[in-house]
N, C-alpha and C positions, 0 to 999 in steps of 0.2 A: 792132540795134534803133534805131528812130528816136528821137532825143532829144525829150523833151517839155518844152515851155515852161511855166514856172510862171505861173499866172494873175495878171493885174493885180488890184489891190484892188477889191473890190466893196463896195457899201454894205450896212451891217447896223445894226440898232437893237434892243437888248434893254432893255426898260424895265419896272419893276415898282414896287409900293408897298412899299419897304423903308426906312422912316424918311424918306420923301419923296425918296429918291435912287434913281436907276436902278441896277440891279445890273450888274456888269461881268464879261465873260468873262475867266477867269484867265490864259489863255495863247494864244499865236498858233496853235500846232498841237501835236498829240500826236506822240510819237516815231514811231509807225507811220504818221502822216500825212505827217510831214516827211521821213522817210527810210526806205527799205527797203534792207537790206544792200547795201553797195557804193555807197551814195549814190543808189540808185534811188528816185525820188519817184513811184511808180506811181499811187497814188490821187490825186495832185495833177496828173495829166497834163492836157495841153491838146489839144483837137482843133482843127485848123486851121479858119479861117473857112469857113462853108458846109458843114461836115462834118455827117453824120447823127449822131444821138445815140448814145453808147456803150452805152446801155441800151435794152432793149425797151420798158420802161415808164418814162417820164420826163416831166417837166413843162417849164415855161418858165424854170426857174432862179430863180424868186422864191417865197418861202414867207411866209405870214402866219399866225401861230399864237398861241394864248393858252394859258398854263400855269395850270391851275386850282389847283394846289397852292401855287404861289409868287405867284399873281396878277400874272403878267408877260405882256407882249406881245412878240412877236418879228416883226420885219419885216426880211427879209434876202434879198439877191440873192447866192446862193452860186455861181452859174455865169453867165458873161456870154454875150452873143449869139454869140461866137466859140467857145464851148464850154470856156472856161477856168474852172477851179474856184478859188475864192478861199480860201486857208487861214484867214484871219482870220474870214471868214463861217462856215466849217465849225467853227471853234473856238467861235464864238458859239452854233451849233446844239448842239454837245456840251454846253456849259454850260446851255443852256435845257432840255435833256433830262435834267439831272442827277437823281440819286436823291433822293427827297423827304425821306427820314429823316435822312440824314447829309450831303447835299450833294455826295457823290462823283460824279464824272463819268467818262465813258469815251468812246472813239471811237464815234460813231454811224455805222453802215454807210452809205456813199454810196449803195448800192443802195436802202436804206430811205428815205433822204432823197428820192431821185428818185421812188420809189413814192408817198410821201406827196404830193409835188408833182403827180404824175400824177393822183391822186385829187382833189386840190383843184381842179386845172384842169378836170378832166372833169365834176365834179359841182357845183362852185362853191357850197359851203355859205356861208350868211351869216356863219358863224363856225366856225373849225376849232379845237377845244379839245384839247390834249394832256392826257389823264387819267393816263396812265402811260407814261413813256419808259424811260430806263435805270433798272434796279434793281440796287443793289449786292447781292452775295450775302448780306450780312447782312440787308438789308431783305427779300429774297426768303424767307429762312429764317424771319424773324420773322413774315411774313405767313402762311406755312404753319403755323407753330406756333400762330398765333392763330386757326386754323380757316378762313382765306381759301382760296378755290379757285385756287391758283396752282401751276404746274408746278414740280417740283423742279429740273429743268434748263431753266428758262424762258429763252426767247431774249431776254427783256428784259435778262437779266444779261450778254448779249454785245453789246448795242447793236443788235440785229437786229429789234426789235419795238416797236410803239407801239399804245396804246389811244387811240382818237380819237372825240370827239363831233362830228358834222357837223350844225350847226344848220339846220333846215328840210329836211333830206334824208329820203328814204324809205329807212331803213336796211335793211329786208328786200330791197328791190329792188337796192340797191347791193351788198349781200352776194351776191345771186344773180349779178349781172353780173360782179363781180370774181372770184367763184368760177369762172364760165365762162371768164373770160380766163386763169385759171391764174397769177395774179400772185404767189402764194405762199400763206402760211397766212392764212385769213380766218375770224375768229370773230365770230358775231353774238350780242351781249348786249343784246337788245331791251329787257328790263325796266330795265336800267341805262342805256340810251340811248347805247351806244357800239359801235364796231367794233374788233376786234383785227386789226392788220396785221403780218405778219412776212415775212422774206425766206427762210424755210425752204422745204421741199418743198411743192408745191401740195397743199393739203388744206383742208377746211372743217368747221365745227362750229357748234353753238349752245350756249348756256350749259348746257343739260341733257345734252348729248352730248360735252362737252369731254374728259371722262375724265382730268382732271389728277390726280385722287387715285390713279390706277393707276400713275403714274411710268413711263410707256411708253418713256422715253428711257434707262432704267437699263441699265447694262452695254453701252453703245454701240449699243443697239438702233436708235437713230434718228440715228446720226452721219451727217453730210452735208458736202458741200464746195461752196464758192462761189468763182467767179473774180472778179477785181476789176472786170471789165467784161463785157458781153455780145458786143461786136463788136470785132474785132481785124483789122488789116491783116497783122500778123505776131505769132505767139504767143511769140516770144522776149521774155522779161521779164514775161510774164503771171504774176500772183500767184494762187495757189490757197490758200484757207484752209479748215481743218477746223472744224466746229462741232458742238455737242452731244456733245462728247467727255466721256464719263462714267465711263470705266474705263481704267486704264493697267496695263501698258504697251500702246501701240498701235504696230504695225509697218506701215510703208508701203513698198511696193516703189519702188526708185529710178527706175523708168520708169513712165510712165502711157501712155495711148493715146487717140486720138480717131479714130474710124473704124478704118481699118486701119493708121494711122501711129503710130509710137512717139514719146514725148516724154520727154526727160531732165529730171529734177527736181533742184533744189538746195534745201536747207533754209534758212529764214530764222529767225534767232534761235538762242540757245544751248540751247534745250530739246530740240532734235532732234539725235540722234547717228547716225553711220553704223554699220551692223552688217551687214557682208557686202553682199549685193545689196539690202538694205533699209535704211530709216531707222527708228529706234526712238525713241518719245517715252515717257520714264519718269517725268518729274516734271511737275506741273501748271504751267501758264504762262498768261499773259494771251492769247497768240495762238499758234496752230499753223499755220504757213504755209510754202509752197514756191513757188519761182520756176522757171518753165520756162526752160531754158537752151539751147534749140535753135531755130534760125530755121525757122519752118514757117507757111505760109499756111493759115488755117483753111478748112474746107469751106464751100462756098456755101450748103449746107443746114444747118439748125441741128442740132447734135449736142453731147452732153456730153463732157467729158473724164472718163475713167474711171481711177480710182486702184485699185490692187490692194493688199490687205493681206497680210501675211506671217504664217505660223504660227510659234509658237503664238499663237492668238487668244484673248483673254480674253472671258468672258461671251458676249454676243450679237453681238460684232464681225462685221460682214459680210465676205464675201470681196472684195467690190468696193464702192467709194464713188464715186458719180457727182456731177459738178458740175451746175450749171444748163446748159442748152443754150447754145452760142455759135455765132457765124457770122462769115463774112468781112465786114469793113467795106467800105463803098463807097470808091472811090478818093478820096484826099485826107484820109482819117481815119487817125490814128496807130494 
């Protein structure tokens, strides 16, 4: 696997009205951003100069956001012109997206950051306001108990979703265009003036059709997987994370496939144990992730990696779990 260079520092500013002082991001980077088992810093990888974006939907690496709950502004360059991600800037984004009730923060998906940047650059709202970013499980449950229409297994609790107001934008038109692009989950809340964006399976809804009260993710009914990037020169070291895991135990076969080719997987973290030809997840954890451990050039046409689950399967666990489509990166990209 090609070694990845850690990005050089990028500029970031987080400011708010907190007794006249700007708030400060609490740490350089989270454990999962700084290291992945064996010292792999996958999500902080650097693309060589001139390389194409690692994501299908990405912006220019600069975000300008306003947080309505904390009255804070964020101006941050999280990726430089050579494709290097800055851990300090990503930590500032994590802090900016923190849960509004308790101030807890979590790793915000790099895929989501790039998607928000894509939307900002494409539609150029006069102001981009974060209405809801990360939600702690406690806040999410409190909102549900208080009668708010939020999903029991909300992707906000995994750092995969954001509710955004785009000042001056035609929200229904944006919703239709993003829906047609298949960027992920797109919810239109026109009466409240915001769009919901997430990096889950492509789907769309309006406030009246969201169906959050039905708990459609129960018993692993909507479990899905995401890779750390969309484009790879070599799949060795690629990270696959499972999301919307709502029932345990969950058993995953030790080999996945892409097209007609097999991929060996190794677990990341102590929550995943080996059980014969499968891995088994028995206890809740912050992340459920696997690393590809075989050198393989991805196909030139976009295809997902498909994971197989093992019997016995609990609840509505599917027999297969697909990632987002991936493809071969252009020459010169890690």
